[in-house]
C-alpha positions as CSV (number, residue, x, y, z in Angstrom):
1,M,39.7,-19.6,-20.9
2,A,40.9,-20.3,-23.9
3,K,41.9,-24.4,-24.2
4,P,45.3,-24.9,-24.7
5,Y,46.7,-25.6,-28.1
6,F,47.4,-29.6,-27.7
7,E,44.1,-30.7,-25.4
8,I,42.9,-28.7,-28.9
9,Y,45.0,-31.1,-31.0
10,N,43.8,-34.1,-29.0
11,D,41.0,-33.6,-29.0
12,C,40.4,-32.8,-33.1
13,Q,43.5,-36.7,-32.8
14,N,40.3,-38.5,-30.4
15,K,37.5,-37.6,-32.9
16,L,39.5,-38.9,-36.0
17,S,40.1,-41.8,-34.3
18,R,36.4,-43.0,-33.2
19,F,35.5,-42.2,-36.7
20,T,38.0,-44.4,-38.6
21,V,37.6,-47.0,-36.5
22,V,33.7,-46.6,-37.5
23,K,34.8,-46.4,-41.2
24,N,36.6,-49.6,-40.7
25,I,33.1,-51.4,-39.0
26,L,31.1,-49.8,-42.0
27,I,34.1,-50.7,-44.6
28,K,34.2,-54.6,-42.9
29,A,30.2,-55.3,-43.0
30,G,30.1,-54.2,-46.4
31,L,32.4,-56.9,-47.1
32,L,30.7,-59.0,-45.3
33,F,27.0,-58.2,-46.8
34,T,28.6,-58.4,-50.0
35,A,29.6,-62.4,-49.5
36,I,26.7,-62.5,-48.4
37,S,24.4,-61.3,-50.9
38,L,26.7,-63.4,-54.0
39,I,27.1,-66.9,-52.0
40,V,22.8,-66.8,-51.5
41,F,23.3,-65.5,-56.3
42,G,24.7,-67.6,-56.4
43,I,22.6,-70.7,-54.9
44,N,20.4,-69.2,-56.4
45,L,21.4,-69.6,-59.7
46,I,21.4,-72.7,-58.7
47,N,18.4,-73.7,-57.1
48,E,16.4,-74.9,-60.4
49,S,13.0,-73.3,-58.3
50,Q,13.1,-69.8,-57.2
51,D,12.5,-70.0,-53.4
52,Q,10.6,-66.8,-51.7
53,A,13.1,-67.3,-49.1
54,L,16.4,-67.1,-50.9
55,L,15.0,-64.5,-53.0
56,M,14.3,-62.2,-49.7
57,A,17.6,-63.1,-48.5
58,S,19.3,-61.9,-51.2
59,A,17.6,-58.9,-51.4
60,V,17.8,-57.6,-47.6
61,S,22.0,-58.9,-48.3
62,F,22.3,-56.0,-51.7
63,I,20.2,-53.7,-49.4
64,L,22.9,-54.4,-46.1
65,T,25.0,-53.6,-48.7
66,A,23.5,-50.6,-50.5
67,T,23.4,-49.0,-46.5
68,C,26.9,-49.7,-45.8
69,F,28.8,-48.7,-48.4
70,L,26.4,-45.0,-48.8
71,A,26.9,-44.5,-44.6
72,L,30.8,-44.5,-45.5
73,V,30.6,-41.0,-47.9
74,P,29.4,-38.7,-45.2
75,V,32.3,-41.3,-42.6
76,N,34.6,-39.4,-45.3
77,N,33.0,-36.5,-45.9
78,K,34.0,-36.1,-41.7
79,I,37.3,-37.5,-41.5
80,K,38.6,-34.6,-44.2
81,D,36.9,-32.1,-42.1
82,L,38.8,-33.4,-39.4
83,R,41.8,-33.9,-41.3
84,S,41.8,-30.2,-42.7
85,Q,41.4,-28.7,-39.1
86,R,43.9,-30.8,-37.4
87,K,46.3,-29.3,-40.4
88,Y,45.1,-26.2,-39.9
89,R,45.4,-25.8,-35.7
90,V,49.4,-28.0,-36.5
91,R,50.2,-25.0,-38.5
92,N,48.6,-22.4,-35.5
93,I,50.9,-24.1,-33.2
94,L,53.6,-23.9,-35.0
95,V,53.3,-19.6,-35.7
96,H,52.8,-19.0,-32.0
97,S,55.0,-20.6,-30.4
């Protein structure tokens, strides 16, 4: 038995809201790691002796920043797909009702 249109629409809305939450978390984590990277990089510039721990912390935070922002690409694509499906289904609901 086919699902009613409102259930399909609600499922799509739920998926969309979950991916939007994930997107917001990734953006905030990326901004946090960017701030940490800049602080550690600034400390490295001020510090005359190159400390290996600071260099490693800087490298790790740059990698985490890049990872967070690169992870946004598939999440944004999925959100676009879900939005296009939702629009299509809303048009179907209006046409068939």
